[in-house]
C-alpha positions, 0 to 999 in steps of 0.5 A: 500500500502506498503511504499518504502523500505527506508522509512520502514527502518526509522520507528521502530516497537512499540515493538522495541521503547518500548524496547529501551526506557526501556533500556534507563530508566534502564541506567539512573537508574543505574547512579542515583543509585550511588547518595544518602545516601551511609553511610546508616545514619539516618538524625539525625545521619548525622546531628550529624556527620556534626555538629561535623565536623563543631565544629572541623573545627571551633576549628581549625580556632580559634586555627590558629587565636589565634596562628596568634594573638600571633605571634606578632603585624603583626599577631594581626593586620592581625586578627583585619583587618580580623574581621573588614572585616567580620563586614563590610560584615555582615553590608552590608548583613543586609543592603541588607536584609533590601533593599530586604524587604523594598526598600523605607526604605533602600533609606531613610537610604542611 
């Protein structure tokens, strides 16, 4: 028996659903094509480039820190305070790492 006309309109033929799925997949691939290795670099060259960029950034920060320290007592105090803040953060990270590894040992220390 034939289904009522309004029900036939809602169902899709197999071929049509397959075509729609294929189109959807192609659109998705098109979006993902823009991601990834755009420079065509090997992993070693990319690592080398990133390391060079990081060294340059570190050198700029060191130069800025040295200029601030040389600017006077206020600058030197600011650099010293920043170093103390970083040292405290490192100590807290070490403590958290210890607590994650062995909670009972961390409780005894604290």
